[in-house]
C-alpha positions in Angstrom: -9.4 -14.9 8.0 -6.6 -12.3 6.5 -7.9 -12.8 2.9 -12.0 -11.9 4.5 -10.8 -9.1 6.1 -9.2 -7.7 2.9 -11.5 -8.5 0.9 -14.0 -6.4 2.6 -11.6 -4.0 2.8 -11.0 -3.7 -1.1 -14.9 -3.5 -2.1 -15.4 -0.7 0.7 -12.8 1.0 -1.3 -14.9 0.2 -4.2 -17.8 1.4 -2.4 -16.5 4.5 -0.5 -15.0 5.5 -3.7 -17.4 5.2 -6.1 -20.3 7.2 -3.6 -17.9 9.4 -3.4 -16.9 9.7 -6.9 -18.8 12.5 -7.3 -21.6 15.2 -6.2 -24.8 12.7 -7.7 -23.2 9.8 -5.4 -23.1 11.9 -2.1 -26.3 12.0 -0.1 -28.0 14.9 0.7 -29.1 16.3 4.0 -32.6 15.2 3.0 -31.4 11.5 1.6 -30.1 11.0 5.0 -33.0 12.5 7.6 -34.5 9.5 6.4 -37.9 10.1 8.9 -37.5 13.9 7.3 -37.8 15.5 10.4 -35.3 18.1 9.7 -32.8 17.3 11.5 -29.7 14.2 11.7 -29.9 11.7 14.2 -27.1 9.8 15.3 -28.5 6.5 13.5 -29.1 8.1 10.1 -25.6 9.2 10.6 -24.1 6.3 10.1 -26.5 4.5 8.0 -24.8 7.1 5.4 -22.7 4.5 3.7 -25.7 2.4 3.3 -27.4 5.2 1.6 -24.0 6.6 -0.5 -24.6 2.3 -1.7 -27.9 2.6 -3.0 -27.3 6.3 -4.7 -24.6 4.1 -6.6 -26.5 0.7 -7.0 -29.1 2.6 -9.2 -30.5 -0.5 -10.8 -31.4 -1.9 -7.0 -30.2 -4.9 -6.9 -27.3 -4.5 -4.0 -24.8 -4.9 -5.9 -22.3 -2.3 -8.0 -22.0 -3.9 -11.6 -19.2 -2.4 -13.7 -21.6 -0.4 -15.5 -23.0 1.3 -11.9 -19.6 2.9 -11.0 -18.2 3.6 -14.8 -21.5 6.0 -14.5 -20.4 7.5 -11.5 -16.3 7.6 -12.5 -17.9 9.6 -16.1 -19.8 11.7 -13.9 -17.1 12.6 -11.3 -14.6 13.3 -14.3 -17.4 15.2 -16.2 -17.6 17.6 -12.6 -13.9 18.1 -13.5 -14.1 19.5 -16.2 -16.1 21.8 -15.8 -14.7 23.3 -12.7 -11.4 23.6 -14.7 -13.4 25.2 -18.0 -15.1 27.8 -15.3 -11.9 28.3 -13.4 -9.6 28.7 -16.9 -12.3 30.3 -19.2 -10.7 33.9 -19.0 -13.3 35.3 -21.4 -16.6 33.1 -20.3 -17.4 31.6 -23.3 -17.8 28.4 -22.3 -14.7 26.9 -23.8 -11.2 26.9 -23.4 -8.7 28.1 -26.2 -5.1 27.7 -26.8 -4.7 30.9 -25.1 -6.6 30.5 -22.0 -4.8 27.3 -22.2 -0.8 28.7 -22.1 -2.2 31.6 -19.9 -2.4 29.7 -17.9 1.1 27.8 -18.2 3.5 31.2 -18.4 1.9 32.2 -15.4 2.5 28.6 -13.7 6.1 28.9 -14.8 7.0 32.5 -13.9 6.2 31.5 -11.2 7.9 28.2 -10.6 11.0 29.8 -11.5 10.7 33.1 -9.2 11.0 30.2 -6.6 14.0 27.8 -8.5 15.8 31.4 -8.8 16.9 31.6 -5.2 19.5 34.5 -5.9 16.7 36.4 -8.1 19.9 37.2 -10.8 17.1 35.9 -14.0 18.8 33.2 -14.9 18.3 28.8 -12.8 21.9 27.5 -12.3 22.8 24.0 -12.2 23.2 24.5 -8.3 19.6 26.3 -8.2 18.1 23.5 -10.5 19.8 21.0 -8.4 18.7 22.4 -5.6 14.8 22.9 -6.6 14.7 18.9 -7.5 16.1 17.3 -3.5 13.9 20.2 -1.9 10.8 18.4 -4.6 11.7 14.8 -3.5 12.4 14.8 0.0 9.4 17.5 0.3 7.1 14.7 -1.4 6.5 15.8 -4.9 5.9 19.3 -4.8 5.6 20.7 -1.1 8.4 23.0 -0.1 9.5 23.0 4.1 11.6 26.6 3.1 11.6 29.2 1.4 14.4 29.1 -1.2 16.0 32.2 0.0 13.3 34.5 -1.0 11.7 35.3 1.4 8.8 34.2 1.1 8.1 31.8 4.1 7.7 28.0 4.4 5.4 25.5 3.9 3.7 26.6 0.8 1.4 23.6 -1.4 1.7 22.8 -4.6 0.5 25.0 -6.8 -3.0 24.5 -8.2 -6.0 26.0 -10.0 
């Protein structure tokens, strides 16, 4: 019985990951509104996983193949790459230059240096380095629960973007 439940959970997980892999895998309002009345009923919302499964099951055979799941993953990667280029492309030419990427790295490095340099002396001592390392390990890889003596307030999340 346990194995059956575990197998069902694993399959469900794969289905949900595949269905949520990209915007293409998420049904829109129209797809969920099965009776086209312009509103979603509880029954229609309850059927959302079936609609998602069907959107991934592109050949309609009722099972998800490696090809169908891979296509969803490829769609997700393509969407993420497009968003990354849009976010980092400073001159809006549709491509990323080494300078655009390097500027991003420099900005992140400067912010990180500022957070770690607790005494604002323009250098990171061994103690500051170890303290930052301990904070990172103790806070879940990048989450800070205090301001490191900088007065910035607590609870900073990971730098993204």
